N, C-alpha and C positions, 0 to 999 in steps of 0.2 A: 297338371303339366300340359294336358290336352286342352283344356279350356283356355289355358296361356296362349298356346300356338294358335288356336282357333281365332282368338282375340286379335293377335298380331296380324294373321292374314287378313281379317276384315278390314283392319286399319289400313292396309297397303293397298287394297282394291277399293277402298272407298272413294268414289269420284270426288274431284276438286268442286268446290262451290264458287260459281262465277257469280260475284255481287252484281245485283240488278242496278240500273240507274238510281232508283230511289234509295238503296243502300248505299251507293256513292254519295249521295246528297247529304247523308248523315256527317259526311267529312266537310261539307262545303262551307261551314263556319270557321274553319281554320283561319288564322290571321293571313293577310295578304303577304306579310313578311315571310312567315314560314313557306306560304306557297313559293315566293319568289327564291327562297334558299334551296328548295328541293329542285326547281327548275334550272337553277344556275349551277348545281352540281353536275348538270348534264351537258350544259350547253357553254360554260365560261372557261376562260383561260385566266390565268393570274394577272396577266397584264390589264385585261378587261377591268378587273377590279379597281387597279389604280386609277384608270381613265374615269371611271364612274364614281369616285369618292372625291369630294372636294375637302379643301382644307378647313373650311367653316363648318363642317359637320353634315352638310348637305350630300345628297348622293342621287343618283339616277335608279329610278325602280320601275317596275311593271306597273301599268296603271290599274288602279281599283275600280275605275269608272271609265266607260266608253260611250261616247256619243255616236250611235250607229246610224243616224240618219234622221229624216229622209232628205235626200238631194232637193235643194231649193224650198226647204222646209222652214229655215230659220237656224240652221246649226252653229253658223258662225255667230249670230246675234246670242244665241244661247250660251256659247262658250265664253263670249266676252262678258257677258252678265254675269256668269258663274266666276269668272276670274276676278270679280270684285271681292270676293271672299278671301281673307287671309289664308284660309286652311286649303285653299285650291292652287295647285301648280298645274298648268296647261301647256300641253305640246302646242307649238305654235302653228305647225304645218300639218296638213292631213297625211297620215303616215302611209295609209294603204298597205299595211302589213298583212293582214288576213285575206284581201282579195287579190293581190297582185303575186303571181308566181314567184317572179324574179326577187320580190322583197321576203316572201314567205321561205324561200330556201335559204336564206341569209340566217334564219334561225333566231332564237329568243334573245341572243345577246346583242344582234344588230338591232332589234326591237327596243331594248332598253336603251340603246346608245341614242334614240330618236327622242327620247324623254328629257324633259326638264330637270334640273336639279331640285331636289325638294328637301324637305326636313321630315322626320319620321313621322311627326303629327300630321303632315298634310296628305290630301288625297290627289295623286297623280291622275289627269285627265286627258285622254286624246279623242279627237273626233275624226271620223271618216264617214261621210253620209253615204257612200257607196256601199258599205257594209251591209246595210238593212236589205237590199235587194239582190245581193251575191249568195247564191245558195250554198256555197261551201263554207261561209264565214261562221254560222251559228255554232257549228261542231268544231271549228278550231279554236274558237273563243272558250267554248266550254272545256275543251281539253287543257286549255292554258290555266284557265281559273274558273272553277264551277261555282264560285261565290261572287263573280263579278257583278257589278250592278250597272245596268244599262240605261241609257237615256235615249229616247225616242222622241223626236218633234215632228210633229204632222200638222198638216194644213189642209183646206178644202182642196180636194184632188183635181178638180178643174182649175183652180188658181195654180196649183203646183205645175200642172202641164205647160200652162201660159208662161210661168217663170223658167221653166226648163227650156223652153223653146228661146226666150228672150235672151238667156245666158248664152246659149250657142250662137243666137244671131249677132250679139254685140261682139263676141270672140271673133267672129268672121269679119265683121266691120272693121275692127282694129287692125287686122291683118290685111285690109283691103281686098277681101275675098267675097265674090257674091253669095248669096244664101237665099234659098227658097222663101216664098211667103209661107206663114203658118197654115194656110189654108191647103197649101200643097202636101202638108205632112199630115193635116187632121182628115182630109178627103181622099177616098180612094174608090174609084168607079161609082161615084156619087153618093157612096156610104161613108161612115165614119171609120177610119182607118185603124183599127183596133191593134195593129201589128206596130203601131208607131211606139217607139221605146219610151218616150215620155207618158204615154198614156198606161204602159205596163208598170212603170214605176209607180204610179197612182194607185194600183190595185192592191192597197195594203193588206188586206186579209191574207192573200196568197203568201206574201212575204212574212207576215206575221205568225201565220201556221208554222213556218219552218222554224222561226225563233223559239216558238212555244215547244217544239220537241225536245229542246235542251235546257230552256230556262222557265222557270215558273213565272207567272204574271207579277208576282210580288218582288221580281228581280228586275222588272222592266217599268220604268216609269215614262208614261206618255205625256210629253209637254204639248198643250194646245198651241200651235203656232200662230194661229189667227188672233188668240187672246195675248199672245206674247207680244205682238205688234201693237194691239190698240191699249193694252193697260200691263206692262211687263211685271211689275212687282209682285202681285198675286201668284204669278205662274212661279216665279222664282223663289218663293217662300216655299212652295210646295216642294221643289227640288231640293232645297236645303234641307227639309225633313225628311225626305227620301234618302238622302245621302248621310243623315244623322249628324249634320253639321250644326253649330251653334247658330242662333240667328244673328247674322252680321250685317247682312244687306237690308237696306231699308229704303222707303220711298224716295227720300232724298237724293239717292243715287241715281235717279232717273229725272230727266227732262225732256219735254217735247221741243224739237226743233222744227220751227215752222217752215223753214227754208227747205230743208231736206224732207220734211213731210212724216218723220218717224222719230221714235225716242232715241236719244243719246244719252252718255253715261257720265256722270260726275263722281270722280274717285279722289279723296283727299284734296279737294279744291281744283283738280285737274279735269278738264272737260274733253271728251272724245266722242266720235261718232263712228259708225261703221264707214268701210271704205265706198267710195262713190258708185262703186258697181252695184252696191245692195239698194235695194228700194227702186230700181228702174221702172218706168212705165211699161205696161203691158201692151202688145199691139192690138189694134182695133180689130175685133173679130166680130162677123154677122152674128146677129141676135139668134137666128136659127141654128146656127152651127154651135154656139154655146148651149143652146137648149138641148141639142143632140148629145153633147158632152156630159151635160148635167143629167140627162136621162139614162145614159149608158153607165154612169157611177151609182145610180141610185141603189140597185141590187147588191153590187161589191159593198158599199159602204154600210148596207144594213147588215151584211154577213160580218163586217169588221166589227161593228157595233155589238153584235152577239157574242163575237168572239172575246172581246176584252171588257165586256159588261159595263159599257158607259156609251153615251152618245155624244157627237159633236155638232156644232151648228153649220153643217155643210149644206150645199145645195140638194 
């Protein structure tokens, strides 16, 4: 009897074991559908289910894949090319759920409402390139789905800076608003202005470190944005394999448009190209300034290569 009472006391006072992240990851292979059901128990109302189920059997669901960035890296091109696959259902607009507080406060049901209708065999994909550089996003995505497959498309950091500036410049031009030259952003007190946001966005290793706190490398596929522009098919093949999709996209789905200067898509006999805002010419930049930019990114690029275990053909 005394032994029984002692055992009972020990059982009561034994501290609760809190699972480590590695222990949590053992559950990471649960199906996306089961993850969604558990989340919806906490966030959904009965009426929401009616709105998210179509009479043809399709329904809105949480994405199983997110294109997390990088801005001006080729995310739109990647999404359009991936959409050629019949087992992909892609959200049309950038959702900004995890990085915009007003959207995040709306909860997961709001997020689901932004997704396209899809069938159970399809993978739902959304892309918001601002996710990659937002410090709070990795943990939020992890808390939603630890088994998420992430797509990250990167290009030469210096080229990405120029594209970043070009987009903002044209946005101002369309509104008939003046905008400073790129030199005014890149140079401060005679030196490279490392506080320029476009430069910070190209420090890939800093942002990648944040994602690797929550997701292992085998959950993040890095698409070479420079190669995607020059020869898209091999890069898309790699994405198909990463997402465990059957090989449905082939070389005949791509053709080079000489007028636009980049590859366009051919889908079931229908041809389509990216919006005219894509592929804009970069501003002319003094050679010495470009060299400063290349020199600045040399060490950060090296750190990134070491972090991900592969190299890219960047300056």
